[in-house]
Every structure is written in structure tokens, then in C-alpha cells.
GUBA-880839 format. One record per atom (N, C-alpha, C): residue number from 1; chain; atom name; x, y negated, z negated. Coordinates in nm, 2 decimals, padded with zeros to 4 digits, always signed. Atoms other than C-alpha are relative to their C-alpha. Layout:
REM residues N
[rec NUM "A" "CA" [X Y Z]]
...
REM end
This chain:
REM residues 144
[rec 1 "A" "N" [+00.06 +00.15 +00.01]]
[rec 1 "A" "CA" [+00.00 -00.01 +00.02]]
[rec 1 "A" "C" [+00.07 -00.11 -00.03]]
[rec 2 "A" "N" [-00.07 +00.07 -00.03]]
[rec 2 "A" "CA" [+00.12 -00.32 +00.07]]
[rec 2 "A" "C" [+00.04 -00.07 -00.13]]
[rec 3 "A" "N" [-00.01 +00.03 +00.13]]
[rec 3 "A" "CA" [+00.06 -00.47 -00.28]]
[rec 3 "A" "C" [+00.02 +00.11 -00.08]]
[rec 4 "A" "N" [+00.01 -00.12 +00.09]]
[rec 4 "A" "CA" [+00.16 -00.25 -00.58]]
[rec 4 "A" "C" [-00.04 -00.12 -00.12]]
[rec 5 "A" "N" [-00.02 +00.10 +00.11]]
[rec 5 "A" "CA" [+00.05 -00.40 -00.92]]
[rec 5 "A" "C" [+00.05 +00.09 -00.12]]
[rec 6 "A" "N" [-00.08 -00.06 +00.10]]
[rec 6 "A" "CA" [+00.30 -00.36 -01.18]]
[rec 6 "A" "C" [-00.01 -00.11 -00.13]]
[rec 7 "A" "N" [+00.04 +00.06 +00.10]]
[rec 7 "A" "CA" [+00.24 -00.44 -01.54]]
[rec 7 "A" "C" [+00.12 -00.01 -00.07]]
[rec 8 "A" "N" [-00.14 +00.04 +00.11]]
[rec 8 "A" "CA" [+00.52 -00.61 -01.72]]
[rec 8 "A" "C" [-00.01 +00.02 -00.17]]
[rec 9 "A" "N" [-00.02 -00.04 +00.16]]
[rec 9 "A" "CA" [+00.62 -00.51 -02.07]]
[rec 9 "A" "C" [+00.08 -00.10 -00.03]]
[rec 10 "A" "N" [-00.08 +00.11 +00.08]]
[rec 10 "A" "CA" [+00.71 -00.83 -02.24]]
[rec 10 "A" "C" [+00.03 +00.03 -00.14]]
[rec 11 "A" "N" [-00.09 -00.05 +00.14]]
[rec 11 "A" "CA" [+00.83 -00.62 -02.54]]
[rec 11 "A" "C" [+00.12 +00.04 +00.04]]
[rec 12 "A" "N" [-00.14 -00.02 -00.01]]
[rec 12 "A" "CA" [+01.12 -00.50 -02.35]]
[rec 12 "A" "C" [+00.10 -00.10 +00.06]]
[rec 13 "A" "N" [-00.10 +00.09 +00.00]]
[rec 13 "A" "CA" [+01.43 -00.69 -02.37]]
[rec 13 "A" "C" [+00.03 -00.07 +00.14]]
[rec 14 "A" "N" [-00.07 +00.01 -00.14]]
[rec 14 "A" "CA" [+01.54 -00.62 -01.99]]
[rec 14 "A" "C" [-00.13 -00.10 +00.10]]
[rec 15 "A" "N" [+00.10 +00.05 -00.07]]
[rec 15 "A" "CA" [+01.19 -00.77 -01.87]]
[rec 15 "A" "C" [+00.04 -00.15 -00.04]]
[rec 16 "A" "N" [-00.04 +00.13 +00.04]]
[rec 16 "A" "CA" [+01.23 -01.08 -02.07]]
[rec 16 "A" "C" [+00.12 -00.08 +00.04]]
[rec 17 "A" "N" [-00.10 +00.04 -00.05]]
[rec 17 "A" "CA" [+01.59 -01.12 -01.97]]
[rec 17 "A" "C" [+00.00 -00.04 +00.16]]
[rec 18 "A" "N" [-00.01 +00.07 -00.17]]
[rec 18 "A" "CA" [+01.49 -01.13 -01.58]]
[rec 18 "A" "C" [-00.09 -00.07 -00.01]]
[rec 19 "A" "N" [+00.08 +00.12 +00.03]]
[rec 19 "A" "CA" [+01.19 -01.35 -01.66]]
[rec 19 "A" "C" [+00.09 -00.10 -00.02]]
[rec 20 "A" "N" [-00.07 +00.13 +00.02]]
[rec 20 "A" "CA" [+01.43 -01.60 -01.80]]
[rec 20 "A" "C" [+00.08 -00.04 +00.11]]
[rec 21 "A" "N" [-00.09 +00.03 -00.11]]
[rec 21 "A" "CA" [+01.68 -01.55 -01.50]]
[rec 21 "A" "C" [-00.08 -00.05 +00.09]]
[rec 22 "A" "N" [+00.08 +00.03 -00.10]]
[rec 22 "A" "CA" [+01.40 -01.58 -01.28]]
[rec 22 "A" "C" [-00.03 -00.14 +00.00]]
[rec 23 "A" "N" [+00.03 +00.15 +00.04]]
[rec 23 "A" "CA" [+01.28 -01.92 -01.41]]
[rec 23 "A" "C" [+00.15 -00.09 +00.02]]
[rec 24 "A" "N" [-00.09 +00.09 +00.01]]
[rec 24 "A" "CA" [+01.61 -02.05 -01.44]]
[rec 24 "A" "C" [+00.06 -00.03 +00.14]]
[rec 25 "A" "N" [-00.07 -00.01 -00.12]]
[rec 25 "A" "CA" [+01.71 -01.95 -01.07]]
[rec 25 "A" "C" [-00.11 -00.08 +00.06]]
[rec 26 "A" "N" [+00.10 +00.14 -00.07]]
[rec 26 "A" "CA" [+01.38 -02.13 -00.93]]
[rec 26 "A" "C" [+00.04 -00.13 -00.05]]
[rec 27 "A" "N" [-00.04 +00.14 +00.04]]
[rec 27 "A" "CA" [+01.45 -02.42 -01.16]]
[rec 27 "A" "C" [+00.12 -00.08 +00.09]]
[rec 28 "A" "N" [-00.14 +00.03 -00.07]]
[rec 28 "A" "CA" [+01.80 -02.44 -00.99]]
[rec 28 "A" "C" [-00.05 -00.01 +00.15]]
[rec 29 "A" "N" [+00.01 -00.02 -00.14]]
[rec 29 "A" "CA" [+01.66 -02.37 -00.64]]
[rec 29 "A" "C" [-00.11 -00.13 +00.04]]
[rec 30 "A" "N" [+00.09 +00.14 +00.01]]
[rec 30 "A" "CA" [+01.38 -02.67 -00.72]]
[rec 30 "A" "C" [+00.11 -00.12 +00.00]]
[rec 31 "A" "N" [-00.08 +00.14 +00.02]]
[rec 31 "A" "CA" [+01.65 -02.90 -00.80]]
[rec 31 "A" "C" [+00.11 +00.00 +00.14]]
[rec 32 "A" "N" [-00.09 -00.03 -00.14]]
[rec 32 "A" "CA" [+01.88 -02.77 -00.47]]
[rec 32 "A" "C" [-00.12 -00.07 +00.08]]
[rec 33 "A" "N" [+00.09 +00.03 -00.09]]
[rec 33 "A" "CA" [+01.56 -02.86 -00.27]]
[rec 33 "A" "C" [-00.03 -00.13 -00.01]]
[rec 34 "A" "N" [+00.03 +00.13 +00.02]]
[rec 34 "A" "CA" [+01.49 -03.18 -00.43]]
[rec 34 "A" "C" [+00.11 -00.09 +00.04]]
[rec 35 "A" "N" [-00.16 +00.08 -00.02]]
[rec 35 "A" "CA" [+01.86 -03.29 -00.41]]
[rec 35 "A" "C" [+00.00 -00.02 +00.17]]
[rec 36 "A" "N" [-00.02 +00.03 -00.14]]
[rec 36 "A" "CA" [+01.84 -03.24 -00.02]]
[rec 36 "A" "C" [-00.07 -00.08 +00.05]]
[rec 37 "A" "N" [+00.12 +00.08 -00.02]]
[rec 37 "A" "CA" [+01.53 -03.37 +00.04]]
[rec 37 "A" "C" [-00.02 -00.15 -00.03]]
[rec 38 "A" "N" [+00.06 +00.11 +00.03]]
[rec 38 "A" "CA" [+01.46 -03.66 -00.16]]
[rec 38 "A" "C" [+00.13 -00.06 -00.04]]
[rec 39 "A" "N" [-00.09 +00.05 +00.02]]
[rec 39 "A" "CA" [+01.84 -03.70 -00.29]]
[rec 39 "A" "C" [+00.01 -00.07 -00.12]]
[rec 40 "A" "N" [+00.01 +00.01 +00.13]]
[rec 40 "A" "CA" [+01.77 -03.71 -00.64]]
[rec 40 "A" "C" [+00.10 +00.06 -00.10]]
[rec 41 "A" "N" [-00.12 -00.06 +00.05]]
[rec 41 "A" "CA" [+02.12 -03.69 -00.83]]
[rec 41 "A" "C" [+00.00 -00.02 -00.16]]
[rec 42 "A" "N" [-00.01 +00.01 +00.13]]
[rec 42 "A" "CA" [+02.01 -03.81 -01.18]]
[rec 42 "A" "C" [-00.04 +00.12 -00.06]]
[rec 43 "A" "N" [+00.06 -00.16 +00.10]]
[rec 43 "A" "CA" [+01.97 -03.51 -01.45]]
[rec 43 "A" "C" [+00.00 -00.06 -00.14]]
[rec 44 "A" "N" [+00.03 +00.05 +00.10]]
[rec 44 "A" "CA" [+01.80 -03.66 -01.71]]
[rec 44 "A" "C" [-00.07 +00.14 -00.11]]
[rec 45 "A" "N" [+00.06 -00.10 +00.09]]
[rec 45 "A" "CA" [+01.64 -03.48 -02.02]]
[rec 45 "A" "C" [-00.12 +00.05 +00.09]]
[rec 46 "A" "N" [+00.15 -00.03 -00.03]]
[rec 46 "A" "CA" [+01.28 -03.52 -01.87]]
[rec 46 "A" "C" [-00.04 +00.05 +00.13]]
[rec 47 "A" "N" [+00.03 -00.03 -00.16]]
[rec 47 "A" "CA" [+01.36 -03.45 -01.51]]
[rec 47 "A" "C" [+00.05 +00.18 -00.02]]
[rec 48 "A" "N" [-00.06 -00.16 +00.03]]
[rec 48 "A" "CA" [+01.55 -03.09 -01.66]]
[rec 48 "A" "C" [-00.12 +00.06 -00.05]]
[rec 49 "A" "N" [+00.14 -00.07 +00.04]]
[rec 49 "A" "CA" [+01.20 -03.01 -01.85]]
[rec 49 "A" "C" [-00.07 +00.02 +00.11]]
[rec 50 "A" "N" [+00.11 +00.00 -00.12]]
[rec 50 "A" "CA" [+01.00 -03.07 -01.54]]
[rec 50 "A" "C" [+00.03 +00.11 +00.04]]
[rec 51 "A" "N" [-00.05 -00.10 -00.09]]
[rec 51 "A" "CA" [+01.21 -02.83 -01.34]]
[rec 51 "A" "C" [-00.03 +00.08 -00.09]]
[rec 52 "A" "N" [+00.00 -00.17 +00.08]]
[rec 52 "A" "CA" [+01.20 -02.54 -01.58]]
[rec 52 "A" "C" [-00.16 +00.02 -00.02]]
[rec 53 "A" "N" [+00.15 -00.05 -00.01]]
[rec 53 "A" "CA" [+00.81 -02.60 -01.65]]
[rec 53 "A" "C" [-00.04 +00.04 +00.12]]
[rec 54 "A" "N" [+00.03 -00.03 -00.13]]
[rec 54 "A" "CA" [+00.74 -02.61 -01.30]]
[rec 54 "A" "C" [+00.03 +00.11 +00.06]]
[rec 55 "A" "N" [-00.04 -00.09 -00.03]]
[rec 55 "A" "CA" [+00.98 -02.32 -01.25]]
[rec 55 "A" "C" [-00.06 +00.10 -00.06]]
[rec 56 "A" "N" [+00.05 -00.13 +00.12]]
[rec 56 "A" "CA" [+00.80 -02.11 -01.57]]
[rec 56 "A" "C" [-00.16 -00.02 +00.11]]
[rec 57 "A" "N" [+00.11 -00.03 -00.03]]
[rec 57 "A" "CA" [+00.48 -02.22 -01.38]]
[rec 57 "A" "C" [-00.02 +00.10 +00.12]]
[rec 58 "A" "N" [-00.04 -00.10 -00.12]]
[rec 58 "A" "CA" [+00.58 -02.07 -01.04]]
[rec 58 "A" "C" [-00.01 +00.13 -00.04]]
[rec 59 "A" "N" [-00.04 -00.17 +00.06]]
[rec 59 "A" "CA" [+00.71 -01.75 -01.20]]
[rec 59 "A" "C" [-00.14 +00.07 -00.05]]
[rec 60 "A" "N" [+00.10 -00.05 +00.04]]
[rec 60 "A" "CA" [+00.41 -01.70 -01.38]]
[rec 60 "A" "C" [-00.14 +00.02 +00.07]]
[rec 61 "A" "N" [+00.09 +00.03 -00.10]]
[rec 61 "A" "CA" [+00.17 -01.81 -01.12]]
[rec 61 "A" "C" [+00.00 +00.11 +00.08]]
[rec 62 "A" "N" [+00.00 -00.08 -00.09]]
[rec 62 "A" "CA" [+00.30 -01.57 -00.87]]
[rec 62 "A" "C" [-00.06 +00.13 -00.04]]
[rec 63 "A" "N" [+00.05 -00.11 +00.08]]
[rec 63 "A" "CA" [+00.27 -01.28 -01.11]]
[rec 63 "A" "C" [-00.17 +00.03 -00.02]]
[rec 64 "A" "N" [+00.13 -00.01 +00.02]]
[rec 64 "A" "CA" [-00.08 -01.36 -01.19]]
[rec 64 "A" "C" [-00.11 +00.00 +00.10]]
[rec 65 "A" "N" [+00.07 +00.00 -00.14]]
[rec 65 "A" "CA" [-00.21 -01.45 -00.83]]
[rec 65 "A" "C" [+00.03 +00.16 +00.08]]
[rec 66 "A" "N" [-00.03 -00.13 -00.09]]
[rec 66 "A" "CA" [-00.06 -01.13 -00.69]]
[rec 66 "A" "C" [-00.12 +00.11 -00.10]]
[rec 67 "A" "N" [+00.06 -00.12 +00.09]]
[rec 67 "A" "CA" [-00.22 -00.92 -01.00]]
[rec 67 "A" "C" [-00.11 -00.04 +00.03]]
[rec 68 "A" "N" [+00.13 +00.01 -00.02]]
[rec 68 "A" "CA" [-00.55 -01.06 -00.94]]
[rec 68 "A" "C" [-00.04 +00.03 +00.15]]
[rec 69 "A" "N" [+00.03 -00.07 -00.13]]
[rec 69 "A" "CA" [-00.53 -01.00 -00.56]]
[rec 69 "A" "C" [+00.01 +00.14 +00.05]]
[rec 70 "A" "N" [+00.00 -00.13 -00.02]]
[rec 70 "A" "CA" [-00.43 -00.67 -00.62]]
[rec 70 "A" "C" [-00.12 +00.08 -00.04]]
[rec 71 "A" "N" [+00.14 -00.03 +00.06]]
[rec 71 "A" "CA" [-00.76 -00.63 -00.85]]
[rec 71 "A" "C" [-00.10 +00.02 +00.10]]
[rec 72 "A" "N" [+00.11 +00.01 -00.08]]
[rec 72 "A" "CA" [-00.97 -00.74 -00.60]]
[rec 72 "A" "C" [+00.00 +00.07 +00.12]]
[rec 73 "A" "N" [-00.01 -00.07 -00.09]]
[rec 73 "A" "CA" [-00.81 -00.57 -00.31]]
[rec 73 "A" "C" [-00.04 +00.13 -00.03]]
[rec 74 "A" "N" [+00.02 -00.10 +00.01]]
[rec 74 "A" "CA" [-00.83 -00.25 -00.49]]
[rec 74 "A" "C" [-00.15 +00.06 -00.04]]
[rec 75 "A" "N" [+00.14 -00.06 +00.08]]
[rec 75 "A" "CA" [-01.21 -00.26 -00.66]]
[rec 75 "A" "C" [-00.11 -00.03 +00.11]]
[rec 76 "A" "N" [+00.13 +00.02 -00.11]]
[rec 76 "A" "CA" [-01.36 -00.39 -00.32]]
[rec 76 "A" "C" [+00.02 +00.07 +00.10]]
[rec 77 "A" "N" [-00.06 -00.12 -00.12]]
[rec 77 "A" "CA" [-01.34 -00.10 -00.02]]
[rec 77 "A" "C" [-00.01 -00.10 +00.12]]
[rec 78 "A" "N" [-00.01 +00.09 -00.14]]
[rec 78 "A" "CA" [-01.43 -00.39 +00.24]]
[rec 78 "A" "C" [+00.12 -00.06 +00.04]]
[rec 79 "A" "N" [-00.14 +00.07 -00.04]]
[rec 79 "A" "CA" [-01.13 -00.58 +00.20]]
[rec 79 "A" "C" [+00.12 +00.10 +00.00]]
[rec 80 "A" "N" [-00.15 -00.12 -00.05]]
[rec 80 "A" "CA" [-00.81 -00.38 +00.34]]
[rec 80 "A" "C" [+00.13 -00.09 -00.02]]
[rec 81 "A" "N" [-00.15 +00.07 +00.03]]
[rec 81 "A" "CA" [-00.44 -00.50 +00.32]]
[rec 81 "A" "C" [-00.02 -00.11 +00.07]]
[rec 82 "A" "N" [-00.01 +00.17 -00.11]]
[rec 82 "A" "CA" [-00.48 -00.80 +00.60]]
[rec 82 "A" "C" [-00.03 -00.09 -00.09]]
[rec 83 "A" "N" [+00.06 +00.13 +00.07]]
[rec 83 "A" "CA" [-00.67 -00.98 +00.31]]
[rec 83 "A" "C" [+00.15 -00.03 -00.09]]
[rec 84 "A" "N" [-00.14 +00.02 +00.11]]
[rec 84 "A" "CA" [-00.34 -00.94 +00.10]]
[rec 84 "A" "C" [+00.09 -00.09 +00.07]]
[rec 85 "A" "N" [-00.09 +00.07 -00.09]]
[rec 85 "A" "CA" [-00.15 -01.13 +00.38]]
[rec 85 "A" "C" [+00.01 -00.17 -00.05]]
[rec 86 "A" "N" [+00.05 +00.16 +00.03]]
[rec 86 "A" "CA" [-00.33 -01.48 +00.21]]
[rec 86 "A" "C" [+00.09 +00.03 -00.14]]
[rec 87 "A" "N" [-00.07 +00.03 +00.12]]
[rec 87 "A" "CA" [-00.15 -01.42 -00.09]]
[rec 87 "A" "C" [+00.12 -00.06 +00.02]]
[rec 88 "A" "N" [-00.10 +00.11 -00.03]]
[rec 88 "A" "CA" [+00.18 -01.58 +00.05]]
[rec 88 "A" "C" [-00.06 -00.14 +00.05]]
[rec 89 "A" "N" [+00.04 +00.16 -00.03]]
[rec 89 "A" "CA" [-00.02 -01.88 +00.17]]
[rec 89 "A" "C" [-00.05 -00.08 -00.08]]
[rec 90 "A" "N" [+00.05 +00.06 +00.15]]
[rec 90 "A" "CA" [-00.20 -01.94 -00.15]]
[rec 90 "A" "C" [+00.08 -00.04 -00.06]]
[rec 91 "A" "N" [-00.08 +00.03 +00.08]]
[rec 91 "A" "CA" [+00.09 -01.92 -00.35]]
[rec 91 "A" "C" [+00.10 -00.14 +00.08]]
[rec 92 "A" "N" [-00.08 +00.13 -00.07]]
[rec 92 "A" "CA" [+00.29 -02.19 -00.08]]
[rec 92 "A" "C" [-00.08 -00.10 -00.05]]
[rec 93 "A" "N" [+00.09 +00.12 +00.03]]
[rec 93 "A" "CA" [+00.00 -02.41 -00.11]]
[rec 93 "A" "C" [-00.01 -00.06 -00.15]]
[rec 94 "A" "N" [+00.00 +00.05 +00.14]]
[rec 94 "A" "CA" [+00.00 -02.39 -00.50]]
[rec 94 "A" "C" [+00.13 -00.08 -00.02]]
[rec 95 "A" "N" [-00.12 +00.07 +00.00]]
[rec 95 "A" "CA" [+00.36 -02.47 -00.48]]
[rec 95 "A" "C" [+00.03 -00.13 +00.02]]
[rec 96 "A" "N" [-00.03 +00.15 -00.05]]
[rec 96 "A" "CA" [+00.34 -02.78 -00.28]]
[rec 96 "A" "C" [-00.08 -00.12 -00.09]]
[rec 97 "A" "N" [+00.09 +00.07 +00.09]]
[rec 97 "A" "CA" [+00.06 -02.87 -00.50]]
[rec 97 "A" "C" [+00.10 -00.05 -00.15]]
[rec 98 "A" "N" [-00.10 +00.01 +00.13]]
[rec 98 "A" "CA" [+00.30 -02.85 -00.81]]
[rec 98 "A" "C" [+00.09 -00.11 +00.01]]
[rec 99 "A" "N" [-00.13 +00.11 +00.01]]
[rec 99 "A" "CA" [+00.60 -03.02 -00.66]]
[rec 99 "A" "C" [-00.04 -00.11 +00.03]]
[rec 100 "A" "N" [+00.02 +00.13 -00.03]]
[rec 100 "A" "CA" [+00.39 -03.29 -00.54]]
[rec 100 "A" "C" [-00.06 -00.10 -00.10]]
[rec 101 "A" "N" [+00.06 +00.05 +00.11]]
[rec 101 "A" "CA" [+00.23 -03.36 -00.84]]
[rec 101 "A" "C" [+00.09 -00.02 -00.14]]
[rec 102 "A" "N" [-00.11 -00.02 +00.13]]
[rec 102 "A" "CA" [+00.47 -03.28 -01.12]]
[rec 102 "A" "C" [+00.13 -00.03 +00.00]]
[rec 103 "A" "N" [-00.18 +00.02 -00.04]]
[rec 103 "A" "CA" [+00.84 -03.33 -00.96]]
[rec 103 "A" "C" [-00.02 -00.12 +00.08]]
[rec 104 "A" "N" [-00.03 +00.09 -00.11]]
[rec 104 "A" "CA" [+00.83 -03.60 -00.68]]
[rec 104 "A" "C" [-00.05 -00.16 -00.07]]
[rec 105 "A" "N" [+00.06 +00.13 +00.06]]
[rec 105 "A" "CA" [+00.81 -03.96 -00.79]]
[rec 105 "A" "C" [-00.11 -00.06 +00.12]]
[rec 106 "A" "N" [+00.10 +00.04 -00.07]]
[rec 106 "A" "CA" [+00.52 -04.16 -00.63]]
[rec 106 "A" "C" [+00.07 -00.10 +00.11]]
[rec 107 "A" "N" [-00.07 +00.10 -00.11]]
[rec 107 "A" "CA" [+00.74 -04.33 -00.35]]
[rec 107 "A" "C" [+00.02 +00.11 +00.14]]
[rec 108 "A" "N" [-00.03 -00.05 -00.09]]
[rec 108 "A" "CA" [+00.77 -04.26 +00.02]]
[rec 108 "A" "C" [-00.07 +00.12 +00.03]]
[rec 109 "A" "N" [+00.09 -00.10 -00.04]]
[rec 109 "A" "CA" [+00.65 -03.96 +00.19]]
[rec 109 "A" "C" [+00.01 +00.13 -00.09]]
[rec 110 "A" "N" [+00.01 -00.10 +00.11]]
[rec 110 "A" "CA" [+00.54 -03.73 -00.07]]
[rec 110 "A" "C" [-00.04 +00.12 +00.02]]
[rec 111 "A" "N" [+00.03 -00.13 -00.06]]
[rec 111 "A" "CA" [+00.35 -03.47 +00.13]]
[rec 111 "A" "C" [+00.10 +00.07 +00.08]]
[rec 112 "A" "N" [-00.07 -00.08 -00.04]]
[rec 112 "A" "CA" [+00.60 -03.40 +00.33]]
[rec 112 "A" "C" [+00.14 +00.02 -00.05]]
[rec 113 "A" "N" [-00.14 -00.06 +00.08]]
[rec 113 "A" "CA" [+00.89 -03.40 +00.08]]
[rec 113 "A" "C" [-00.05 +00.12 -00.06]]
[rec 114 "A" "N" [+00.04 -00.10 +00.06]]
[rec 114 "A" "CA" [+00.66 -03.16 -00.11]]
[rec 114 "A" "C" [-00.01 +00.15 +00.06]]
[rec 115 "A" "N" [+00.02 -00.13 -00.08]]
[rec 115 "A" "CA" [+00.62 -02.93 +00.19]]
[rec 115 "A" "C" [+00.17 +00.07 +00.01]]
[rec 116 "A" "N" [-00.16 -00.06 -00.02]]
[rec 116 "A" "CA" [+01.01 -02.92 +00.26]]
[rec 116 "A" "C" [+00.09 +00.03 -00.12]]
[rec 117 "A" "N" [-00.09 -00.08 +00.09]]
[rec 117 "A" "CA" [+01.15 -02.86 -00.08]]
[rec 117 "A" "C" [-00.07 +00.12 -00.04]]
[rec 118 "A" "N" [+00.09 -00.13 +00.02]]
[rec 118 "A" "CA" [+00.85 -02.57 -00.10]]
[rec 118 "A" "C" [+00.09 +00.08 +00.08]]
[rec 119 "A" "N" [-00.07 -00.09 -00.12]]
[rec 119 "A" "CA" [+01.01 -02.42 +00.21]]
[rec 119 "A" "C" [+00.13 +00.03 -00.05]]
[rec 120 "A" "N" [-00.14 -00.04 +00.01]]
[rec 120 "A" "CA" [+01.37 -02.45 +00.11]]
[rec 120 "A" "C" [+00.02 +00.06 -00.13]]
[rec 121 "A" "N" [+00.01 -00.08 +00.10]]
[rec 121 "A" "CA" [+01.28 -02.32 -00.24]]
[rec 121 "A" "C" [-00.02 +00.13 +00.01]]
[rec 122 "A" "N" [+00.05 -00.13 -00.06]]
[rec 122 "A" "CA" [+01.08 -02.03 -00.10]]
[rec 122 "A" "C" [+00.13 +00.08 +00.06]]
[rec 123 "A" "N" [-00.04 -00.06 -00.11]]
[rec 123 "A" "CA" [+01.34 -01.95 +00.14]]
[rec 123 "A" "C" [+00.15 +00.05 -00.07]]
[rec 124 "A" "N" [-00.13 -00.03 +00.10]]
[rec 124 "A" "CA" [+01.66 -01.95 -00.14]]
[rec 124 "A" "C" [-00.06 +00.16 -00.11]]
[rec 125 "A" "N" [+00.07 -00.12 +00.10]]
[rec 125 "A" "CA" [+01.38 -01.71 -00.36]]
[rec 125 "A" "C" [+00.03 +00.13 +00.11]]
[rec 126 "A" "N" [+00.00 -00.16 -00.08]]
[rec 126 "A" "CA" [+01.37 -01.43 -00.08]]
[rec 126 "A" "C" [+00.13 +00.01 +00.07]]
[rec 127 "A" "N" [-00.16 -00.05 -00.04]]
[rec 127 "A" "CA" [+01.72 -01.48 +00.02]]
[rec 127 "A" "C" [+00.09 +00.05 -00.11]]
[rec 128 "A" "N" [-00.05 -00.08 +00.13]]
[rec 128 "A" "CA" [+01.83 -01.39 -00.34]]
[rec 128 "A" "C" [-00.05 +00.12 -00.01]]
[rec 129 "A" "N" [+00.08 -00.13 +00.00]]
[rec 129 "A" "CA" [+01.56 -01.13 -00.36]]
[rec 129 "A" "C" [+00.04 +00.11 +00.10]]
[rec 130 "A" "N" [-00.04 -00.07 -00.09]]
[rec 130 "A" "CA" [+01.69 -00.97 -00.06]]
[rec 130 "A" "C" [+00.16 +00.03 -00.05]]
[rec 131 "A" "N" [-00.12 -00.07 +00.06]]
[rec 131 "A" "CA" [+02.04 -00.97 -00.17]]
[rec 131 "A" "C" [-00.04 +00.08 -00.14]]
[rec 132 "A" "N" [+00.02 -00.07 +00.10]]
[rec 132 "A" "CA" [+01.96 -00.84 -00.50]]
[rec 132 "A" "C" [-00.06 +00.17 +00.00]]
[rec 133 "A" "N" [+00.05 -00.13 -00.06]]
[rec 133 "A" "CA" [+01.71 -00.57 -00.35]]
[rec 133 "A" "C" [+00.13 +00.07 +00.05]]
[rec 134 "A" "N" [-00.10 -00.08 -00.08]]
[rec 134 "A" "CA" [+01.99 -00.44 -00.12]]
[rec 134 "A" "C" [+00.10 +00.05 -00.10]]
[rec 135 "A" "N" [-00.08 -00.05 +00.09]]
[rec 135 "A" "CA" [+02.24 -00.41 -00.41]]
[rec 135 "A" "C" [-00.04 +00.03 -00.12]]
[rec 136 "A" "N" [+00.08 -00.08 +00.14]]
[rec 136 "A" "CA" [+02.06 -00.32 -00.72]]
[rec 136 "A" "C" [-00.13 +00.02 +00.00]]
[rec 137 "A" "N" [+00.10 -00.06 +00.00]]
[rec 137 "A" "CA" [+01.73 -00.22 -00.60]]
[rec 137 "A" "C" [-00.11 -00.07 -00.12]]
[rec 138 "A" "N" [+00.07 +00.09 +00.08]]
[rec 138 "A" "CA" [+01.57 -00.50 -00.79]]
[rec 138 "A" "C" [-00.03 -00.12 +00.00]]
[rec 139 "A" "N" [+00.00 +00.14 -00.03]]
[rec 139 "A" "CA" [+01.41 -00.82 -00.70]]
[rec 139 "A" "C" [-00.01 -00.07 -00.13]]
[rec 140 "A" "N" [-00.07 +00.11 +00.11]]
[rec 140 "A" "CA" [+01.53 -01.13 -00.93]]
[rec 140 "A" "C" [-00.15 -00.05 -00.06]]
[rec 141 "A" "N" [+00.15 +00.04 +00.02]]
[rec 141 "A" "CA" [+01.15 -01.29 -00.88]]
[rec 141 "A" "C" [-00.08 +00.09 +00.05]]
[rec 142 "A" "N" [+00.12 -00.09 -00.02]]
[rec 142 "A" "CA" [+00.89 -01.05 -00.92]]
[rec 142 "A" "C" [-00.11 -00.05 +00.10]]
[rec 143 "A" "N" [+00.11 +00.06 -00.08]]
[rec 143 "A" "CA" [+00.60 -01.09 -00.65]]
[rec 143 "A" "C" [+00.00 -00.11 +00.12]]
[rec 144 "A" "N" [+00.00 +00.08 -00.11]]
[rec 144 "A" "CA" [+00.76 -01.34 -00.39]]
[rec 144 "A" "C" [+00.09 +00.10 +00.10]]
REM end
């Protein structure tokens, strides 16, 4: 099946470590995307906190959305795996909105910048996941 429902056991220390690593990597990728597109170089405490909060929301959002879609796809027989192809689109749109409203200052081309930052961030996540799956057989950011 296209999607698999994996329940993460948060009492397992390895799962918690991977979750923390995922959040930190996504925050770094957000920073890199923002630096490339907007040119923001300043790293004050508020900006770092916003990066980490957005990264945590993205990592948790991905897990929740995929879990919900898998539950719906498995429980309704008339929805097939093709409907699961909407999951990346929904995740991308949610990430663009998060970046626009929580990360980018209100000046310039906000929507265009949000889209480019999300594309760069997701590309880096896919790249890191491909590398870690190839060498360690485990994705760093689950669900993406």
C-alpha cells in the first residue's frame, strides 16, 4: 500500500531522539531557505524560537495528516490509493501558510517567498531522507 500507518512510541528514547533530530533539521532547512530567498542573516532569540516552533509544527503536522489520511483511506473502500496522492499537496499548502504567517516579515513578495522557501525546505528534506534511507534504511523526517 502507498501509505503505511506507523504509530510512534514516544516512550521509546530512540523515537524521541529521531523526533528531536527531525525538528532541528527542518529548522535548519527553514533557515537556509529563508536565507537564500529573503537574505535574512540576523539570528535573534525570537527568530530561532519561531524557526523551532514552525519546524515542530511541520514535523507533527506531517505525522498527523498522514495518519488521518491513512485512517480515512483504509476505512472507506471507495477511496483508493490515488486519493493518497493529495497528501503531499495538502502538506505543501499547509507549510506555505505556516511560513507566510509565522516566519516571513510583512514586506515584499510574501506569497512568492513563502512558496520558494517551502520548495527549498522540502527539497532538502527529501534529499536527506533519500540519503538516510539509502545508508541506514530509516528516514530522518517521517512521512515526507
